[in-house]
MARDRENKOL-64790 format. One line per 10 residues: number of its first residue (from 1); for each residue x negated, y negated, z negated of C-alpha. Coordinates in steps of 0.5 Angstrom, whole numbers, plus 500, padded with zeros to 3 digits. Layout:
# MARDRENKOL-64790
NUM> X,Y,Z ~ ...
END
This chain:
# MARDRENKOL-64790
1> 862,384,187 ~ 867,381,191 ~ 873,378,188 ~ 880,380,191 ~ 888,378,191 ~ 894,381,192 ~ 899,378,198 ~ 904,378,192 ~ 899,374,187 ~ 897,369,194
11> 905,368,195 ~ 906,367,187 ~ 901,361,188 ~ 904,359,194 ~ 911,358,190 ~ 908,354,185 ~ 905,349,190 ~ 898,350,188 ~ 894,349,194 ~ 891,355,198
21> 886,355,203 ~ 886,360,207 ~ 882,362,213 ~ 884,368,218 ~ 877,372,220 ~ 880,376,226 ~ 879,374,232 ~ 883,368,237 ~ 888,373,240 ~ 889,378,234
31> 891,371,230 ~ 895,369,236 ~ 899,375,235 ~ 902,375,227 ~ 898,370,223 ~ 900,368,216 ~ 903,360,218 ~ 898,356,213 ~ 892,360,215 ~ 886,357,219
41> 884,362,224 ~ 875,362,224 ~ 873,369,226 ~ 868,372,223 ~ 863,372,228 ~ 864,364,228 ~ 863,363,220 ~ 859,357,218 ~ 859,357,211 ~ 858,349,211
51> 864,349,215 ~ 869,353,210 ~ 866,348,204 ~ 869,342,208 ~ 874,346,210 ~ 877,346,203 ~ 875,339,200 ~ 875,339,194 ~ 879,345,192 ~ 873,350,190
61> 877,357,192 ~ 877,360,199 ~ 882,366,201 ~ 880,370,206 ~ 885,375,211 ~ 884,379,216 ~ 888,385,219 ~ 887,391,213 ~ 881,388,209 ~ 874,390,212
71> 873,384,215 ~ 875,379,209 ~ 871,383,205 ~ 864,381,209 ~ 867,374,210 ~ 866,373,203 ~ 860,377,202 ~ 856,372,207 ~ 859,366,203 ~ 857,370,197
81> 849,369,200 ~ 850,363,202 ~ 851,359,195 ~ 859,359,195 ~ 861,363,189 ~ 869,362,190 ~ 871,366,194 ~ 876,372,195 ~ 879,377,199 ~ 886,378,201
91> 888,385,200 ~ 892,388,205 ~ 891,384,211 ~ 896,380,214 ~ 901,385,215 ~ 901,386,207 ~ 901,378,207 ~ 908,379,212 ~ 911,385,207 ~ 910,380,200
101> 914,375,203 ~ 908,370,206 ~ 911,366,212 ~ 909,368,218 ~ 908,366,226 ~ 909,371,232 ~ 905,370,239 ~ 904,375,245 ~ 902,382,243 ~ 894,383,244
111> 891,390,241 ~ 887,390,234 ~ 879,390,235 ~ 880,397,231 ~ 884,400,236 ~ 878,397,241 ~ 873,400,237 ~ 876,407,238 ~ 877,407,245 ~ 871,405,247
121> 867,410,243 ~ 872,415,245 ~ 871,413,253 ~ 864,414,252 ~ 863,420,249 ~ 868,423,255 ~ 864,421,260 ~ 858,423,258 ~ 862,430,256 ~ 863,429,264
131> 857,427,265 ~ 853,433,262 ~ 857,439,265 ~ 853,437,271 ~ 849,443,273 ~ 841,443,272 ~ 841,443,279 ~ 843,435,281 ~ 839,431,284 ~ 839,427,278
141> 839,429,270 ~ 847,428,269 ~ 847,433,263 ~ 841,429,259 ~ 844,423,261 ~ 850,425,258 ~ 848,428,253 ~ 845,422,251 ~ 851,417,252 ~ 854,422,247
151> 849,422,243 ~ 848,414,242 ~ 855,414,240 ~ 855,419,235 ~ 849,415,232 ~ 851,409,233 ~ 858,411,229 ~ 855,414,224 ~ 851,408,223 ~ 858,404,222
161> 861,409,217 ~ 854,408,212 ~ 853,400,213 ~ 860,399,214 ~ 858,394,220 ~ 860,396,227 ~ 855,393,233 ~ 861,395,238 ~ 867,391,234 ~ 862,385,233
171> 861,385,242 ~ 868,387,244 ~ 870,380,239 ~ 866,376,244 ~ 870,379,249 ~ 874,374,254 ~ 881,378,251 ~ 879,378,244 ~ 880,369,245 ~ 885,365,244
181> 888,364,252 ~ 889,357,255 ~ 895,357,260 ~ 893,354,265 ~ 885,358,266 ~ 885,361,272 ~ 879,367,273 ~ 876,362,279 ~ 876,357,273 ~ 873,362,267
191> 868,364,272 ~ 865,356,273 ~ 866,356,266 ~ 861,361,265 ~ 856,357,270 ~ 857,351,266 ~ 855,355,260 ~ 849,359,264 ~ 846,352,266 ~ 847,348,260
201> 844,354,256 ~ 836,352,254 ~ 839,345,253 ~ 838,342,245 ~ 842,344,240 ~ 848,338,240 ~ 848,334,233 ~ 854,330,231 ~ 854,322,232 ~ 850,316,228
211> 857,312,229 ~ 861,311,223 ~ 868,311,223 ~ 869,304,223 ~ 865,303,230 ~ 870,309,232 ~ 877,307,231 ~ 874,300,234 ~ 871,303,240 ~ 879,307,240
221> 882,301,239 ~ 880,298,244 ~ 880,303,249 ~ 873,303,250 ~ 873,311,247 ~ 877,317,246 ~ 878,322,241 ~ 879,329,242 ~ 881,335,238 ~ 879,341,239
231> 882,345,234 ~ 887,350,237 ~ 894,348,238 ~ 898,351,232 ~ 893,347,228 ~ 894,341,232 ~ 901,341,232 ~ 900,341,224 ~ 897,335,224 ~ 892,331,228
241> 891,324,230 ~ 896,320,233 ~ 892,318,239 ~ 887,324,240 ~ 887,329,246 ~ 887,336,245 ~ 883,340,248 ~ 882,346,245 ~ 875,350,244 ~ 877,357,246
251> 879,353,253 ~ 873,350,255 ~ 869,356,252 ~ 874,360,257 ~ 872,355,263 ~ 876,350,266 ~ 876,347,272 ~ 874,339,272 ~ 880,336,274 ~ 884,339,269
261> 880,336,264 ~ 880,329,267 ~ 888,330,267 ~ 886,329,259 ~ 880,326,259 ~ 878,320,263 ~ 871,319,266 ~ 867,313,264 ~ 869,313,256 ~ 866,314,251
271> 869,323,248 ~ 868,323,240 ~ 871,330,239 ~ 873,333,233 ~ 875,339,229 ~ 877,341,221 ~ 869,341,219 ~ 865,339,225 ~ 863,345,227 ~ 867,346,233
281> 866,339,235 ~ 858,340,236 ~ 860,347,239 ~ 865,343,244 ~ 859,339,247 ~ 855,343,251 ~ 861,344,255 ~ 863,337,256 ~ 857,334,257 ~ 857,339,263
291> 863,336,266 ~ 859,329,266 ~ 862,326,259 ~ 859,322,254 ~ 861,326,248 ~ 859,324,241 ~ 861,330,236 ~ 864,328,230 ~ 862,331,223 ~ 869,328,219
301> 874,333,220 ~ 881,332,221 ~ 883,329,214 ~ 877,325,213 ~ 879,322,218 ~ 886,321,216 ~ 884,319,210 ~ 880,313,213 ~ 886,310,216 ~ 887,314,222
311> 894,315,224 ~ 896,321,224 ~ 902,325,228 ~ 905,332,227 ~ 908,337,233 ~ 907,337,240
END
C-alpha cells in the first residue's frame, strides 16, 4: 500500500522548515509549464531508485507528485519494489499543491499527457472507422484493416483500465515535443542528434569515472578539465558549481550542433559531467563522446561536490 500525503500537509512541512525531497515524475514539457518551485523533475520513464536515494541524501522520505496522482503512485510502487520503503505520493497532483498555497513556477503552456492519449486513441479509432467504410470491392480489404485498428485500440484501452498501465502514454512521453525545449535547437540539429544516437547505440554503456574529487578539483583549477552540469536550467539556478558550464541532458537528447556545444565546452580538455545523483551524467556521455570529447561522468552529485569544497553559485 502506497502512503499518501495531502498538499496541505506538505505545505505545513515546508512552513515548519522540514527538509522535503519532492520529485515531479511528469514529462519535462509538463514540468516546464507548471511545477512546485522546490520539486526536482525526474520523469517516470527515467526513474532510477538509486538516483532517487542519492538525491535525498540522509533524508529517508521521498515525496512524488505528478498531474493527478496516477504517475506518482507508480513511482512509489517502483521504489517500494526496489526496497526503498519511505516513499509518499502527494494527493491531487501539482494543481492541488498550488491550491494549497505551495509556491509554483509557471512556464510555457503544454498539453498534458492524458489529453495526448485521448487525442491519439480517438484519432486511431476515427481512422479505423473511416477505413472500415470502404466496400468489399476495394483492391485492398480496408474494411478488415479499419476494424482491426479500432479493435486493437479498444483492447489497449481496456488493458490500460484494468492494469492502470498505458503503453500509449509511455510511448508519447518519449516523444520530442514532451521533452524540455532547447532555445537554440533547430530541426537540423535535432536530426543530427538522432543520427549521433543511432551511430552510438551499439557502444558499451558508460561507467562513472574513477578519478577522485581531489583529482577533478586540481584538473579544473589548472584548466586541464572543465565541469559540465547536465541538469535542467531551473536546477542550475537553484545552485551549481561556480566554474561549471550548463549543458542540459535534454538539450543533448534533442540534438545540438557541434559548433554550438563548442561555445560552452572547449575541445582538447577533459570534460567531467555531473548532475544531482550521477544518472544523467552517465547518460550524457554517449552524446558528448560522439562529438569528440573526452568525457568522464562523475557519480557524486552537486551537493557532494559542494561538500567536497567546490565553490557554489546560484542564479544564471
